[in-house]
C-alpha positions as CSV (number, residue, x, y, z in Angstrom):
1,X,64.6,134.8,32.1
2,X,63.3,138.0,30.4
3,X,65.6,139.5,27.7
4,X,67.2,142.8,28.7
5,X,65.2,144.8,26.1
6,X,62.0,143.7,27.8
7,X,63.1,145.1,31.1
8,X,62.8,148.7,30.3
9,X,60.1,149.9,32.7
10,X,61.5,150.7,36.1
11,X,63.6,147.6,35.8
12,X,60.6,145.3,35.5
13,X,59.5,143.2,32.5
14,X,57.1,145.2,30.3
15,X,54.3,142.7,30.8
16,X,54.5,142.9,34.5
17,X,54.8,146.6,34.4
18,X,51.6,146.9,32.4
19,X,49.7,144.7,34.8
20,X,51.1,146.4,37.9
21,X,50.3,149.9,36.5
22,X,46.7,149.1,35.8
23,X,46.1,147.1,39.0
24,X,47.6,150.1,40.8
25,X,44.9,152.2,39.1
26,X,42.2,149.9,40.4
27,X,43.6,150.2,44.0
28,X,43.7,154.0,43.6
29,X,40.0,154.1,42.7
30,X,39.3,152.0,45.8
31,X,41.3,154.3,48.0
32,X,39.1,157.2,46.8
33,X,36.0,155.3,47.8
34,X,37.6,154.7,51.2
35,X,38.3,158.4,51.6
36,X,34.6,159.2,50.8
37,X,33.6,156.7,53.5
38,X,35.7,158.6,56.0
39,X,33.3,161.5,55.5
40,X,30.3,159.2,56.0
41,X,31.8,157.9,59.3
42,X,32.4,161.5,60.4
43,X,28.8,162.5,59.7
44,X,27.7,159.7,62.0
45,X,30.4,160.5,64.5
46,X,31.9,157.1,64.2
47,X,35.4,158.2,64.9
48,X,37.1,154.9,65.4
49,X,35.6,153.6,62.1
50,X,36.7,156.9,60.4
51,X,40.2,156.1,61.6
52,X,39.9,152.6,60.1
53,X,38.8,154.0,56.7
54,X,41.6,156.6,56.8
55,X,44.3,154.1,57.5
56,X,42.9,151.6,55.0
57,X,42.7,154.3,52.4
58,X,46.2,155.5,53.1
59,X,47.7,152.1,52.7
60,X,45.7,151.3,49.6
61,X,46.5,154.7,48.0
62,X,50.2,154.3,48.8
63,X,50.4,151.0,47.0
64,X,48.1,151.9,44.2
65,X,49.6,155.3,43.4
66,X,53.1,153.9,43.9
67,X,52.4,151.3,41.2
68,X,50.9,153.8,38.8
69,X,53.7,156.2,39.1
70,X,56.5,153.6,39.0
71,X,55.1,152.1,35.8
72,X,53.5,155.1,34.2
73,X,55.5,154.4,30.9
74,X,54.3,150.8,30.6
75,X,52.7,149.9,27.3
76,X,48.9,149.6,26.9
77,X,47.4,146.2,27.9
78,X,46.5,143.6,25.3
79,X,43.9,140.9,25.8
80,X,46.2,138.6,27.8
81,X,47.1,141.5,30.1
82,X,43.5,142.5,30.4
83,X,42.4,139.1,31.7
84,X,45.3,139.0,34.2
85,X,44.6,142.5,35.3
86,X,40.9,141.6,35.8
87,X,41.7,138.4,37.8
88,X,44.5,139.9,40.0
89,X,42.8,143.3,40.2
90,X,39.5,141.9,41.6
91,X,41.4,139.7,44.0
92,X,43.5,142.6,45.3
93,X,40.5,145.0,45.4
94,X,38.7,142.4,47.6
95,X,41.8,142.0,49.8
96,X,42.4,145.7,50.4
97,X,38.6,146.2,50.7
98,X,38.7,143.9,53.7
99,X,40.9,146.4,55.6
100,X,38.0,148.7,56.7
101,X,36.1,145.7,58.2
102,X,39.2,144.3,59.9
103,X,40.6,147.6,61.2
104,X,37.2,148.8,62.4
105,X,36.6,145.6,64.3
106,X,40.0,146.1,66.1
107,X,39.8,149.8,66.6
108,X,36.3,150.1,68.0
109,X,36.3,149.4,71.8
110,X,33.7,146.9,73.0
111,X,31.9,149.5,75.0
112,X,31.4,151.6,71.8
113,X,30.5,148.6,69.7
114,X,27.6,147.8,72.0
115,X,26.2,151.2,71.3
116,X,25.6,150.2,67.7
117,X,23.2,147.5,68.7
118,X,19.6,148.8,68.3
119,X,17.4,149.1,71.4
120,X,15.0,146.3,72.2
121,X,16.7,143.5,70.3
122,X,17.6,140.1,71.7
123,X,21.2,140.0,70.6
124,X,23.7,141.7,72.9
125,X,26.7,142.4,70.6
126,X,27.5,144.1,67.4
127,X,28.2,142.0,64.3
128,X,31.3,144.1,63.9
129,X,33.1,141.6,66.2
130,X,33.0,138.9,63.5
131,X,35.2,141.0,61.2
132,X,38.1,140.8,63.7
133,X,38.7,137.5,62.0
134,X,40.7,138.3,58.8
135,X,39.0,135.5,56.9
136,X,35.5,136.8,57.8
137,X,36.6,140.4,56.8
138,X,38.0,139.1,53.4
139,X,34.8,137.1,52.9
140,X,32.6,140.1,53.4
141,X,34.7,142.2,51.1
142,X,34.8,139.6,48.3
143,X,31.1,139.0,48.7
144,X,30.5,142.8,48.4
145,X,32.7,143.5,45.5
146,X,31.5,140.5,43.5
147,X,27.9,141.3,44.3
148,X,27.4,138.0,45.9
149,X,25.5,139.2,49.0
150,X,26.4,136.3,51.4
151,X,27.5,137.8,54.7
152,X,29.3,137.2,57.9
153,X,27.2,140.0,59.6
154,X,24.6,138.0,61.4
155,X,22.7,141.2,62.4
156,X,23.3,144.0,59.9
157,X,21.5,146.8,62.0
158,X,24.2,146.3,64.7
159,X,27.0,147.4,62.4
160,X,28.2,151.0,62.4
161,X,26.5,153.1,59.8
162,X,29.6,153.7,57.8
163,X,30.3,150.0,57.6
164,X,26.7,149.5,56.4
165,X,27.5,152.2,53.8
166,X,30.8,150.5,52.8
167,X,29.0,147.2,52.2
168,X,26.4,148.9,50.0
169,X,29.0,151.1,48.1
170,X,31.2,148.2,47.1
171,X,28.3,146.3,45.8
172,X,27.0,149.3,43.9
173,X,30.4,149.9,42.3
174,X,31.2,146.2,41.9
175,X,27.8,145.6,40.1
176,X,28.8,147.7,37.2
177,X,32.5,146.8,37.5
178,X,35.6,148.1,39.2
179,X,37.4,148.1,35.9
180,X,34.5,149.9,34.2
181,X,34.7,152.6,36.9
182,X,38.5,152.9,36.4
183,X,38.3,153.1,32.6
184,X,35.6,155.8,32.8
185,X,37.8,158.0,35.0
186,X,41.2,157.4,33.5
187,X,39.7,157.9,30.0
188,X,42.6,156.1,28.3
189,X,41.8,156.0,24.6
190,X,42.6,153.1,22.2
191,X,42.8,149.3,22.4
192,X,44.1,149.3,26.0
193,X,40.7,150.4,27.4
194,X,38.9,147.9,25.2
195,X,41.1,145.0,26.5
196,X,40.3,146.0,30.0
197,X,36.6,146.4,29.2
198,X,36.3,142.9,27.7
199,X,38.4,141.3,30.5
200,X,35.5,142.1,32.9
201,X,33.2,139.8,30.8
202,X,31.7,142.6,28.8
203,X,31.4,142.5,25.0
204,X,28.7,144.9,23.8
205,X,29.4,148.6,23.4
206,X,26.9,151.4,23.4
207,X,29.2,153.8,21.5
208,X,32.3,153.1,19.3
209,X,34.5,154.5,22.1
210,X,34.8,152.3,25.2
211,X,35.3,155.4,27.4
212,X,32.1,156.9,26.1
213,X,30.3,153.5,26.6
214,X,31.3,153.2,30.2
215,X,30.5,156.8,31.0
216,X,27.0,156.3,29.5
217,X,26.6,153.1,31.6
218,X,27.4,155.0,34.7
219,X,25.0,157.8,33.8
220,X,22.2,155.3,33.4
221,X,23.1,153.5,36.6
222,X,23.2,156.6,38.7
223,X,19.9,157.8,37.3
224,X,18.2,154.5,38.0
225,X,19.7,154.5,41.5
226,X,18.3,158.0,42.3
227,X,14.8,156.9,41.0
228,X,15.0,153.7,43.0
229,X,15.8,155.5,46.2
230,X,12.8,157.8,45.9
231,X,10.4,155.0,45.1
232,X,11.7,152.8,47.9
233,X,11.6,155.6,50.3
234,X,7.9,156.2,49.6
235,X,7.2,152.4,49.8
236,X,9.0,152.1,53.2
237,X,7.1,155.0,54.7
238,X,3.8,153.5,53.4
239,X,4.5,150.1,55.1
240,X,3.6,149.2,58.7
241,X,7.2,148.7,59.6
242,X,8.4,151.9,57.9
243,X,5.7,154.1,59.4
244,X,7.3,153.6,62.8
245,X,10.8,154.7,61.5
246,X,12.2,158.2,61.7
247,X,12.4,159.8,58.2
248,X,16.1,159.7,58.1
249,X,16.2,156.0,58.9
250,X,13.6,155.3,56.2
251,X,15.8,157.3,53.8
252,X,18.9,155.4,54.9
253,X,17.3,152.0,54.3
254,X,15.9,153.2,50.9
255,X,19.4,154.4,49.8
256,X,21.2,151.2,50.8
257,X,18.6,148.8,49.4
258,X,18.4,150.8,46.2
259,X,22.1,150.6,45.8
260,X,22.3,146.9,46.5
261,X,19.1,146.0,44.7
262,X,19.9,147.8,41.4
263,X,23.4,146.4,41.4
264,X,21.9,142.9,42.0
265,X,24.1,142.6,45.1
266,X,21.6,141.9,47.9
267,X,23.4,143.2,51.0
268,X,20.8,144.6,53.5
269,X,20.8,146.9,56.4
270,X,17.8,145.2,58.1
271,X,18.0,142.0,60.2
272,X,16.2,139.6,57.9
273,X,16.8,141.2,54.5
274,X,13.4,142.1,52.8
275,X,11.6,139.7,55.2
276,X,12.0,142.4,57.9
277,X,9.4,144.5,56.2
278,X,6.8,141.8,55.5
279,X,5.3,144.1,53.0
280,X,3.9,143.1,49.6
281,X,4.2,146.8,48.6
282,X,8.0,146.9,49.2
283,X,8.5,143.6,47.5
284,X,6.5,144.8,44.5
285,X,8.6,147.9,44.3
286,X,11.8,145.9,44.5
287,X,10.8,143.6,41.6
288,X,11.3,146.2,38.8
289,X,14.4,147.5,40.6
290,X,16.0,144.0,40.5
291,X,14.8,143.4,36.9
292,X,16.4,146.7,35.7
293,X,19.7,145.4,37.0
294,X,19.4,142.2,35.0
295,X,18.8,143.9,31.7
296,X,21.8,144.7,29.5
297,X,22.8,148.4,29.5
298,X,22.6,148.8,25.7
299,X,18.9,148.0,26.0
300,X,18.5,150.7,28.6
301,X,20.3,153.2,26.4
302,X,18.1,152.3,23.4
303,X,15.0,152.9,25.5
304,X,16.2,156.1,27.3
305,X,18.2,157.9,24.7
306,X,16.7,156.7,21.4
307,X,13.2,156.4,22.8
308,X,13.0,152.9,21.3
309,X,10.7,151.0,23.6
310,X,10.6,148.2,21.0
311,X,14.2,147.4,22.0
312,X,12.9,145.6,25.1
313,X,11.0,143.1,23.0
314,X,13.5,142.9,20.1
315,X,16.4,142.1,22.4
316,X,16.7,138.3,22.7
317,X,18.0,138.3,26.3
318,X,15.4,140.7,27.6
319,X,12.6,138.8,25.9
320,X,13.8,135.5,27.4
321,X,14.3,137.2,30.8
322,X,10.6,138.1,31.0
323,X,9.6,134.7,29.7
324,X,11.7,133.0,32.4
325,X,10.2,135.4,35.0
326,X,6.7,134.2,34.2
327,X,7.4,130.5,33.7
328,X,9.7,130.3,36.7
329,X,7.3,132.1,39.1
330,X,4.5,129.7,38.1
331,X,6.6,126.6,38.4
332,X,8.1,127.6,41.7
333,X,4.7,128.6,43.1
334,X,3.2,125.2,42.1
335,X,6.1,123.4,43.7
336,X,5.9,125.3,46.9
337,X,2.1,125.1,47.2
338,X,2.2,121.3,46.6
339,X,5.0,120.9,49.2
340,X,3.3,122.9,52.0
341,X,2.5,119.8,54.1
342,X,6.2,118.6,53.9
343,X,7.7,122.1,54.5
344,X,6.8,122.7,58.2
345,X,7.3,126.3,59.2
346,X,8.2,127.5,55.7
347,X,5.0,129.5,55.2
348,X,2.7,131.5,57.4
349,X,-1.0,132.4,56.6
350,X,-1.3,135.5,54.5
351,X,-3.6,137.3,52.1
352,X,-2.2,138.0,48.6
353,X,-3.9,138.9,45.3
354,X,-6.9,136.7,46.2
355,X,-4.9,133.5,46.3
356,X,-5.9,133.0,49.9
357,X,-9.5,133.0,49.0
358,X,-8.9,130.5,46.2
359,X,-6.3,128.1,47.7
360,X,-6.0,129.2,51.3
361,X,-3.8,131.5,53.4
362,X,-0.7,129.2,53.4
363,X,-0.8,128.9,49.6
364,X,-1.0,132.7,49.3
365,X,2.2,133.1,51.3
366,X,3.9,130.3,49.3
367,X,2.9,132.0,46.0
368,X,4.0,135.4,47.2
369,X,7.3,134.1,48.4
370,X,7.8,132.2,45.2
371,X,7.3,135.2,43.0
372,X,9.7,137.4,44.9
373,X,12.4,134.7,45.4
374,X,12.4,133.5,41.8
375,X,13.0,137.0,40.5
376,X,15.5,137.7,43.2
377,X,17.4,134.4,42.2
378,X,17.2,134.8,38.4
379,X,18.4,138.5,38.6
380,X,21.1,137.3,41.0
381,X,20.1,140.0,43.6
382,X,19.8,137.8,46.6
383,X,17.2,139.8,48.6
384,X,15.5,137.2,50.8
385,X,11.8,137.4,51.9
386,X,11.3,133.8,53.0
387,X,13.1,131.1,55.1
388,X,14.3,129.1,52.1
389,X,16.2,126.7,54.3
390,X,12.8,125.3,55.4
391,X,11.6,124.8,51.8
392,X,11.3,121.3,50.3
393,X,14.2,120.2,48.1
394,X,12.3,120.8,44.9
395,X,12.0,124.5,45.6
396,X,15.7,124.8,46.4
397,X,16.7,123.0,43.3
398,X,14.5,125.3,41.1
399,X,16.0,128.4,42.7
400,X,19.5,126.8,42.2
401,X,18.8,126.5,38.5
402,X,17.8,130.2,38.3
403,X,21.0,131.3,40.1
404,X,23.1,129.2,37.8
405,X,21.6,130.8,34.7
406,X,21.3,134.4,35.8
407,X,20.1,137.3,33.7
408,X,21.4,139.1,30.7
409,X,25.1,139.5,29.7
410,X,26.0,143.1,29.7
411,X,24.1,143.8,32.9
412,X,25.1,143.6,36.6
413,X,24.1,139.9,37.1
414,X,26.2,136.8,37.8
415,X,25.5,133.3,36.6
416,X,26.1,131.7,33.2
417,X,23.9,134.3,31.5
418,X,20.8,133.9,29.3
419,X,22.7,134.3,26.0
420,X,24.9,131.3,26.8
421,X,22.0,129.2,27.8
422,X,20.2,130.2,24.6
423,X,23.3,129.5,22.4
424,X,23.8,126.1,23.9
425,X,20.1,125.2,23.3
426,X,20.2,126.4,19.8
427,X,23.5,124.7,19.2
428,X,22.2,121.3,20.4
429,X,19.1,121.7,18.1
430,X,21.4,122.8,15.3
431,X,23.6,119.7,15.7
432,X,20.5,117.4,15.6
433,X,19.2,119.1,12.5
434,X,22.5,118.5,10.7
435,X,22.1,114.8,11.2
436,X,19.1,114.6,8.9
437,X,20.7,116.8,6.1
438,X,22.9,115.6,3.3
439,X,26.7,116.2,3.8
440,X,26.7,118.7,0.9
441,X,24.0,120.9,2.5
442,X,24.9,124.5,3.4
443,X,23.8,124.8,7.0
444,X,23.3,128.2,8.6
445,X,21.2,129.7,11.4
446,X,20.1,133.0,12.8
447,X,21.2,134.1,16.3
448,X,19.9,137.3,17.9
449,X,19.4,139.0,14.5
450,X,22.7,137.7,13.0
451,X,23.0,135.2,10.2
452,X,25.7,132.6,11.1
453,X,27.3,130.1,8.8
454,X,28.5,126.7,9.9
455,X,31.9,127.8,11.2
456,X,30.5,130.8,13.0
457,X,27.8,128.7,14.7
458,X,30.3,126.1,15.8
459,X,32.5,128.8,17.3
460,X,29.7,130.5,19.2
461,X,28.5,127.1,20.4
462,X,31.9,125.9,21.5
463,X,32.7,129.1,23.4
464,X,29.4,129.0,25.3
465,X,29.7,125.3,26.0
466,X,33.3,125.6,27.3
467,X,32.5,128.4,29.8
468,X,29.3,126.6,30.9
469,X,31.0,123.3,31.3
470,X,33.8,124.8,33.4
471,X,31.3,126.7,35.4
472,X,29.3,123.6,36.2
473,X,32.4,121.6,36.9
474,X,33.4,124.0,39.6
475,X,29.8,124.1,40.9
476,X,29.6,120.3,41.1
477,X,33.0,119.9,42.8
478,X,32.4,122.6,45.3
479,X,29.0,121.3,46.3
480,X,30.4,117.9,46.9
481,X,33.1,119.4,49.1
482,X,30.5,121.5,51.0
483,X,28.1,118.7,51.7
484,X,30.9,116.8,53.4
485,X,31.9,119.8,55.5
486,X,28.5,120.9,56.9
487,X,26.5,119.2,59.6
488,X,23.9,116.5,59.0
489,X,21.1,119.0,59.3
490,X,22.0,120.2,55.7
491,X,21.2,118.0,52.7
492,X,22.9,118.0,49.3
493,X,20.2,120.3,48.0
494,X,21.2,122.8,50.6
495,X,24.9,122.5,49.7
496,X,24.2,122.8,46.0
497,X,21.9,125.8,46.6
498,X,24.6,127.6,48.7
499,X,27.4,127.0,46.2
500,X,25.1,128.1,43.3
501,X,24.4,131.3,45.3
502,X,28.1,132.0,46.0
503,X,29.3,131.2,42.4
504,X,26.3,132.9,40.8
505,X,27.0,136.0,42.9
506,X,23.5,135.9,44.3
507,X,23.4,135.9,48.1
508,X,20.4,133.7,49.0
509,X,21.1,131.2,51.8
510,X,19.7,128.1,53.3
511,X,21.5,128.9,56.6
512,X,25.0,127.4,55.8
513,X,26.8,130.7,55.4
514,X,27.8,132.5,58.5
515,X,30.6,133.1,61.0
516,X,30.2,129.5,62.3
517,X,30.6,127.8,58.9
518,X,33.7,125.6,58.5
519,X,36.8,127.8,57.5
520,X,37.6,125.5,54.6
521,X,34.1,126.1,53.2
522,X,34.4,129.8,53.7
523,X,37.8,129.9,51.9
524,X,36.2,127.8,49.1
525,X,33.4,130.3,48.8
526,X,36.0,133.0,48.2
527,X,37.1,131.1,45.1
528,X,33.5,130.5,44.0
529,X,32.6,134.2,44.2
530,X,35.8,135.3,42.4
531,X,35.3,132.7,39.7
532,X,31.7,133.5,39.3
533,X,32.3,137.3,38.9
534,X,34.9,136.8,36.1
535,X,33.4,133.7,34.5
536,X,36.4,131.4,35.0
537,X,38.5,132.2,31.8
538,X,40.4,135.2,33.3
539,X,41.0,133.1,36.4
540,X,42.5,130.3,34.3
541,X,44.6,132.8,32.3
542,X,45.8,134.3,35.6
543,X,46.7,130.8,36.9
544,X,48.5,129.9,33.7
545,X,50.5,133.1,33.8
546,X,51.6,132.5,37.4
547,X,52.8,128.9,36.5
548,X,54.2,129.4,33.1
549,X,54.6,133.2,32.5
550,X,52.9,135.3,29.8
551,X,54.8,134.0,26.8
552,X,52.8,131.8,24.3
């Protein structure tokens, strides 16, 4: 029972008031994004969807602003508050973010929904109908905000344009971070902002001030997005598929794919993701876009603001990212080329970089798909250019490993992160080295430019190992559950792949995810995506606070 002196903020305990105030701020930011989306719906004359966004925004704003005003005098958050705000905030943002999907599905009459289906396609209904199921709507929202990219929309082009926009927007904002956006706008100085910043699994700062750091991050992100839109627009127009599109449609696809590619989210507005284009040019343009999203923002700042190109090579994570790009592409290409006889229908004859002349047309397609899919997986983007479900188990397992690891900490990616994998590798080698040294030896090591003594190395190693172990524990348990829920046409490799994609916030799929998947598996994926975005610890702190309170 809280003491009376702790219940001095609108009659609530001070801890809860702090949490409610800042979660209210997150919902207020989300309501602003919904209001912007009303204008998008109006531009496309999607009046029923505009009404859905207006109502969703009104409900979200009422609750968010209400909490902010009621608890305006709450104290600044500390680290324990920051983690609970992150966990509960991301959960509620996803919950309220599902309202536009759910309300639009119920507001749009069937006769109007049919009008969203493109002419000349085989399917006869809009994928909007799937969002009438609250679980599907919540899944789409959670997948969007966490940058996971798995979808309930079987045919994305049959969605209203404003719903396509909402899917891309929430991935774009979610890639950098809902809390990062809120901190940048509220501009609250001091330790409170830093507690929130760190709670979203971010450590490195570009400037001493957190507010300045997050504003710089957004400037970089917006600049890259605009550049990506222009480059993608030109590439789409130059492709065979894009040359048949109206200019505005090519621009629309470029905008949405730039937003979801740079944020390493992976939602698409085409029927088969990047495979729709079947264009080596577009795939080549997307490779650097995805890679940019997987590099830590401080490295971008060093290159852009300080003109220090050497930062790319000197940063440990960026250096290893490119090493893994090269090694992984080669390994996956070899695996897929070797497995061509066993992977019926996985590859089609193609010409690519002379590989067809050397190894044959099927091998050329296998190598091309391997290059794109490996980088899409390691950067946790989830753009799909190949029918991965038809690949041999070896290819699926290699991609699963890439999705588990992910890119650099401090970027937009999911997964365990390269720095943790590196620390664990160095820690294991360090432990072995200690065995052969005398007990009196002073053992130290260097890590990313820092000299660490024994205690510091043990702390770094234990922190990385704990998060990784918990992450893998959830992955293993979830994959065992999934393989027992899906049909016999899916193997354990498929189940492991799908869980790694959900928990790594990637979006690649072997065909398990969709509106017909078992509801238990769909609900489990909500947890996987939530856990993956916040890297487990904030979720555990949140669960502990629900069960035992915030006292030590």
